[in-house]
C-alpha positions in Angstrom: 1.3 19.1 -25.2 0.9 18.5 -21.0 3.2 16.4 -19.5 0.6 13.5 -18.7 1.1 13.0 -22.1 4.0 12.1 -22.5 4.3 8.7 -24.8 5.2 5.2 -22.5 8.7 5.3 -24.3 10.5 7.9 -25.9 10.2 8.1 -29.4 13.1 10.9 -29.6 15.1 12.2 -26.8 17.2 14.8 -28.3 20.5 14.9 -25.8 22.1 16.7 -28.4 20.3 19.7 -27.7 19.0 19.4 -24.4 21.1 19.5 -21.2 18.9 17.5 -19.2 21.0 17.8 -15.6 21.0 21.7 -16.1 17.3 21.9 -17.2 16.3 19.4 -14.0 18.8 21.8 -11.4 17.0 24.7 -12.7 13.6 23.9 -12.0 14.1 22.1 -8.8 15.7 25.5 -8.1 13.7 26.9 -8.9 10.2 26.2 -6.6 9.2 28.2 -3.5 9.9 26.9 -1.2 13.2 25.6 -2.8 13.4 22.0 -3.4 16.4 20.7 -2.7 18.0 17.5 -4.1 17.2 15.7 -0.9 14.0 16.4 -1.1 13.4 15.7 -5.2 15.3 11.9 -4.3 12.6 11.5 -1.2 9.7 11.4 -3.8 10.6 9.6 -6.4 12.3 6.8 -3.9 16.1 7.9 -5.4 18.8 9.0 -2.8 20.5 12.9 -2.6 23.6 11.9 -4.7 21.6 10.3 -7.6 19.9 13.2 -8.1 22.9 15.3 -8.2 24.5 12.9 -10.4 21.4 13.0 -13.2 22.1 17.2 -12.4 25.8 16.5 -13.2 24.6 14.1 -16.6 26.5 11.6 -15.0 23.7 9.5 -15.1 20.5 9.6 -16.9 17.3 8.7 -15.2 15.3 5.3 -16.2 12.1 6.5 -18.5 9.5 5.9 -15.6 11.1 8.0 -13.3 12.0 11.0 -15.8 8.1 10.6 -16.1 7.8 11.7 -12.5 10.4 14.0 -12.6 9.0 15.9 -15.1 5.8 15.7 -13.5 7.0 17.3 -10.2 8.8 19.6 -11.7 6.3 20.7 -13.9 8.4 20.0 -17.3 7.0 19.8 -20.4 7.6 17.0 -23.3 9.1 20.2 -26.0 11.4 21.5 -23.0 12.8 17.3 -23.1 13.4 17.8 -26.9 10.5 14.5 -27.3 9.1 14.5 -30.7 6.8 11.1 -31.4 6.5 10.9 -35.7 3.3 8.3 -35.0 2.1 9.0 -32.3 -0.6 6.4 -30.8 -3.6 5.7 -28.6 -2.7 5.8 -24.7 -3.4 1.5 -23.7 -5.9 1.6 -20.2 -2.9 1.2 -18.2 -1.3 4.5 -19.5 -4.3 6.6 -19.3 -4.5 5.8 -15.8 -1.5 6.4 -14.8 -1.6 10.3 -16.3 -5.7 10.8 -15.4 -4.8 9.3 -12.0 -8.3 7.5 -13.1 -9.8 3.7 -11.7 -11.1 2.0 -15.2 -14.1 -0.5 -14.2 -12.1 -4.0 -14.4 -13.5 -6.2 -16.9 -13.9 -9.6 -16.3 -12.0 -12.0 -18.7 -10.8 -15.6 -19.0 -7.3 -16.5 -18.6 -7.4 -17.3 -22.7 -9.1 -14.2 -24.2 -6.2 -11.9 -23.6 -6.1 -8.3 -25.3 -4.4 -8.0 -28.6 -1.9 -6.1 -26.5 -1.4 -9.1 -24.8 -1.3 -12.3 -27.3 2.6 -12.1 -27.7 3.4 -12.1 -23.8 6.2 -14.3 -23.0 6.2 -17.8 -22.2 7.8 -16.2 -18.6 4.9 -14.2 -17.8 2.5 -16.5 -18.5 4.1 -19.2 -16.2 4.7 -16.1 -13.5 0.4 -15.8 -13.1 0.3 -19.8 -13.6 2.5 -20.2 -10.6 0.2 -17.5 -8.9 -3.3 -19.1 -9.7 -1.5 -21.9 -7.6 0.2 -20.5 -4.7 -3.7 -19.2 -4.1 -4.5 -23.0 -4.2 -2.2 -24.3 -1.8 -2.8 -20.9 0.5 -6.5 -21.8 0.1 -5.8 -25.1 1.4 -3.0 -25.5 3.7 -1.8 -23.5 6.3 1.7 -24.5 5.7 4.1 -21.5 5.2 4.1 -20.8 1.6 7.0 -21.7 -0.8 11.0 -19.6 -0.2 11.1 -17.2 -2.9 13.2 -17.5 -5.9 16.6 -16.5 -5.9 17.2 -13.0 -5.8 19.9 -13.2 -9.0 16.6 -14.3 -10.8 13.7 -12.0 -9.5 12.3 -10.0 -12.0 10.0 -6.8 -11.1 7.6 -8.0 -8.9 4.9 -5.8 -9.7 4.8 -7.4 -13.2 2.2 -9.5 -13.5 -0.1 -7.5 -11.5 0.2 -4.4 -13.3 -0.9 -5.7 -16.0 -3.2 -7.8 -13.8 -5.3 -4.7 -12.8 -7.3 -3.9 -16.2 -7.7 -7.8 -17.3 -8.4 -9.6 -14.4 -8.8 -13.9 -14.2 -12.1 -14.9 -13.8 -12.8 -16.5 -10.2 -15.6 -18.5 -8.5 -16.8 -17.1 -4.7 -15.3 -19.1 -2.2 -16.2 -19.2 1.4 -14.9 -16.4 3.3 -12.0 -18.2 5.7 -10.5 -19.9 3.1 -10.2 -16.3 1.5 -9.0 -15.3 4.5 -6.3 -17.7 5.2 -5.0 -16.4 1.4 -4.9 -13.4 2.7 -3.0 -14.2 5.7 -0.5 -16.2 3.4 -0.2 -13.2 0.9 0.3 -11.1 4.1 3.0 -13.3 5.5 4.9 -12.7 1.8 4.6 -8.5 2.2 6.4 -9.2 5.9 9.2 -10.9 4.9 9.4 -9.3 1.3 8.9 -12.2 -0.7 7.4 -10.1 -3.1 7.9 -12.2 -6.2 5.5 -14.7 -5.0 3.3 -12.0 -3.9 3.0 -10.7 -7.4 2.0 -13.9 -8.6 -0.7 -14.6 -6.4 -1.8 -11.3 -5.6 -4.4 -11.0 -9.6 -5.9 -14.0 -8.5 -6.3 -13.4 -4.5 -8.1 -10.4 -5.9 -10.3 -11.3 -8.2 -11.4 -14.0 -5.7 -11.8 -11.3 -3.0 -14.0 -9.5 -5.8 -16.1 -11.8 -6.6 -16.8 -13.5 -3.5 -18.0 -9.8 -2.0 -20.1 -9.2 -4.8 -22.1 -12.6 -4.0 -22.8 -11.5 -0.6 -25.0 -9.0 1.4 -25.2 -7.6 5.3 -22.0 -7.9 7.4 -20.0 -10.8 5.2 -20.4 -8.6 2.7 -18.7 -5.6 4.8 -16.4 -8.9 5.8 -15.7 -9.2 2.7 -14.9 -6.2 1.2 -12.6 -5.7 4.1 -10.8 -8.5 2.6 -10.9 -6.7 -1.1 -9.2 -3.8 0.8 -5.9 -5.6 2.2 -5.7 -7.1 -0.5 -5.4 -4.2 -2.3 -3.4 -2.2 0.3 -0.2 -5.1 -0.2 -0.9 -4.5 -3.9 -0.3 -0.7 -3.0 2.9 -1.7 -1.1 4.3 -3.9 -3.7 3.8 -1.2 -7.3 5.3 1.7 -4.4 8.5 -0.5 -4.3 8.9 -1.4 -7.4 8.0 2.4 -8.7 5.0 1.7 -10.3 2.4 4.4 -11.2 -0.4 1.9 -11.0 0.3 2.6 -6.6 -2.7 4.9 -7.6 -5.1 2.8 -9.3 -4.6 0.0 -6.4 -4.8 2.7 -3.6 -7.8 4.2 -4.8 -9.7 0.6 -4.6 -8.0 -0.4 -1.5 -10.0 3.1 0.1 -13.2 2.6 -1.7 -13.4 -1.1 -0.4 -12.7 -0.2 2.6 -15.0 2.6 3.0 -17.5 0.1 1.9 -16.2 -2.1 4.7 -17.1 0.3 7.3 -14.1 -0.6 9.0 -12.1 2.8 10.0 -8.7 0.9 10.3 -9.2 -0.7 7.0 -9.9 3.1 6.0 -7.0 4.0 7.6 -4.4 1.5 6.1 -5.8 2.2 2.9 -5.7 5.7 3.0 -1.9 5.8 4.5 -0.8 3.8 0.5 -3.0 6.2 -1.3 -0.9 9.1 0.6 2.5 7.1 -0.5 1.2 7.5 -4.0 0.4 11.1 -3.6 3.9 11.9 -2.9 6.1 10.3 -4.9 4.2 11.9 -7.6 4.6 15.2 -6.0 1.6 16.0 -3.9 3.4 16.1 -0.8 1.0 18.2 1.3 -1.7 17.0 -0.2 -0.8 13.3 1.3 0.1 15.2 4.6 -3.6 17.0 4.6 -5.5 13.6 3.9 -3.0 11.9 7.0 -4.0 14.1 9.4 -7.4 14.5 8.4 -7.7 10.9 8.4 -5.9 9.9 12.2 -8.3 13.4 13.3 -11.2 11.5 12.4 -10.0 7.9 14.1 -10.7 9.6 17.1 -14.0 9.7 17.8 -15.0 6.9 14.5 -18.3 5.1 16.0 -17.2 1.9 17.8 -13.7 1.6 17.3 -12.0 0.4 20.5 -9.0 3.1 21.7 -5.8 1.3 21.2 -7.0 -0.4 17.8 -7.8 3.6 17.0 -4.9 5.2 18.4 -2.4 2.4 16.4 -3.7 2.9 13.3 -3.3 6.9 14.4 0.2 6.3 14.8 1.0 5.3 11.3 -0.9 7.5 9.7 1.0 10.2 11.7 4.1 8.7 10.6 3.5 8.7 7.1 2.3 12.2 7.6 5.9 13.2 9.4 7.8 12.2 6.2 5.6 13.1 3.7 6.1 16.7 5.3 9.7 16.3 5.2 9.3 15.5 1.4 8.1 18.5 0.8 10.9 20.5 3.2 8.8 21.4 5.6 10.6 20.8 8.8 8.3 21.9 11.8 5.2 20.6 10.5 7.5 17.1 10.2 8.8 17.0 13.3 5.9 18.0 15.4 4.2 14.6 13.4 7.1 12.5 14.6 6.3 14.2 18.4 3.1 14.0 17.9 2.9 9.8 16.9 6.1 9.5 19.7 2.9 10.1 22.2 0.3 8.1 20.7 3.4 5.1 20.3 3.6 5.8 23.9 1.1 5.6 24.9 -0.2 1.8 23.6 0.0 -1.9 25.2 3.3 -3.2 25.5 2.0 -6.3 24.3 -0.9 -4.5 22.0 -1.4 -6.5 19.0 -3.6 -4.3 17.1 -3.4 -6.1 14.0 -2.1 -3.4 11.8 -1.6 -5.1 8.3 1.5 -4.5 6.7 3.5 -1.9 8.8 3.2 -2.1 13.0 3.4 1.1 15.6 5.8 1.4 18.5 9.0 3.5 19.1 11.3 1.3 17.2 9.0 1.9 14.4 9.4 6.0 15.5 12.2 5.4 15.8 13.0 4.4 12.3 10.8 6.7 10.5 12.9 9.6 12.6 16.3 8.3 10.6 14.0 8.4 7.3 12.9 11.5 7.8 16.0 13.3 8.5 17.0 11.9 5.3 14.2 13.6 3.2 15.0 17.0 5.2 18.7 16.9 4.7 20.3 16.3 8.1 21.2 12.5 8.1 23.3 13.7 10.8 20.1 14.2 13.6 19.0 10.8 12.4 22.7 8.9 13.9 20.9 8.9 16.9 17.8 7.7 16.0 19.4 4.6 13.9 21.9 4.6 17.4 18.4 3.3 19.4 17.1 0.7 17.5 17.7 -2.5 17.2 16.9 -4.1 14.4 16.5 -7.6 16.0 13.0 -6.6 17.9 11.4 -5.3 14.1 8.8 -7.9 13.6 9.5 -8.3 10.1 12.2 -8.8 7.4 10.7 -6.2 5.7 10.8 -3.4 8.4 14.6 -5.1 9.0 15.0 -4.2 5.6 13.9 -1.1 5.7 15.9 0.0 8.3 19.1 -1.3 6.7 17.8 0.7 3.9 17.3 4.5 5.7 20.7 3.7 7.7 22.4 2.9 3.7 21.1 6.6 3.0 21.9 8.5 5.9 25.2 7.1 5.4 25.3 7.6 2.1 24.5 11.0 2.3 27.0 11.9 5.3 29.8 10.7 2.9 30.5 7.0 4.8 30.6 4.6 2.0 31.5 1.5 4.0 28.8 2.4 6.6 26.7 2.5 3.4 27.9 -0.7 2.0 27.8 -2.3 5.4 23.8 -1.5 5.7 23.4 -2.7 1.8 24.3 -6.0 2.5 22.6 -6.2 5.7 19.3 -5.1 3.1 20.5 -8.0 1.6 21.1 -10.7 4.4 17.4 -9.8 5.4 15.6 -9.8 3.0 17.3 -10.0 -0.9 14.4 -8.9 -3.3 14.7 -5.3 -1.3 17.8 -5.3 -2.9 17.1 -5.0 -5.8 14.4 -2.5 -5.8 15.0 0.5 -8.3 16.2 2.7 -5.2 18.6 0.5 -4.2 20.9 -0.4 -7.0 20.7 3.3 -7.8 22.9 3.2 -4.3 24.2 1.0 -5.1 25.5 2.4 -8.2 26.5 4.8 -6.6 28.9 3.6 -4.7 30.6 1.3 -7.2 31.2 4.5 -9.6 32.6 6.3 -6.3 35.5 7.1 -5.1 36.6 4.1 -2.7 37.0 1.1 -3.5 35.5 -1.9 -1.0 36.1 -5.4 -1.4 32.7 -7.5 -2.4 30.9 -4.3 -4.0 31.1 -4.7 -7.4 29.8 -9.0 -6.8 27.3 -7.5 -4.5 26.0 -5.0 -7.2 26.1 -7.5 -10.2 24.6 -10.0 -7.9 21.1 -7.2 -7.0 21.2 -6.1 -10.7 23.0 -2.9 -10.3 25.3 -3.5 -13.1 25.9 -5.5 -14.7 28.9 -8.5 -15.4 
């Protein structure tokens, strides 16, 4: 029985006979080159301190996180003490997670849900309908999207999207300009970190984009394919933030649509999110190879304007540098970061090259350096980069929240709980839904149960869902 055959929920986990912390620690140390706690944490979206607490059996990982750790460290179900008295056939999403294959999208009407969704709860039904309504508003108005729900009521923003990947709603083709407007609204939700709204909108947006593409030919079909690709890029970004392995599916579909569009920039964006999914599943070296190869081909793609190619190339190099750091390859990580710096310096200061979810600038390069040194286990070397970044100059709430996330991890590794908490409050101030991401909640929990009592921390932890009342 391979680790990919793990059931979706633990049928029986013999904690009395399995020292989970010791098992994870021994397998991590047995990797060659040796994997640090920071590197394992970077692969699964948690801090080194969180991994340390797991290895001391002070914390038990969420089930899906345990599956990822087991895959990365080649731990078998038997070693975890798993046994299932009534094995069942995996559903389509579970099969896709284990095989990384993309299933064909079967279009069904909303009232023709599969049997395992007939008892779906009313909240999810309301969320899905709200997503359809949000898309309709985007198609008829240029006004801003509705504000995200209060952070205390936000659930997993990728849940509706994940369920809809394999049972998509029906949709009719529509004019490309209206479809582009809907995509712009969805992109705005991502950039402003309104993830609940984004998760509700994307299923209907993707279905409409695919129906429109399938109805067209020639250059209009190419344009529709680019919209499909970018919608799936947004879906990949969202599933990554939610620690969902559906990111493999969304990223693969993004890359297929991007290649069909014939637009090198779209191919680069899709390759980037696919590489992130690779890295998070323990395939960091493969991710670096994909990113660097795509960056090289962008230099020579026929018909690509040099500034646009350079911008996409910079973003690919930054992601490659972080991916290399997650594998412990310091030399490659820093060399790629240097190369990204050089690319960013060559870009005009006022250039808007149209990158879809991230930007390419010296500020962005410095921001990535903080995360790179966190992943390498050298947070002290990230201090100068943290000092050089003015978060107010970062172009989106999502990027500003990323700055505070990386500085929170940096200060946590450096053993400064007060600075860590200040950075966590910065995340909440910039993007409340970012503060509820699994990795941020884990970091918050570390502080709550740490040795230093911080005024307001418990209230913050309750407010963001890190601990219960």
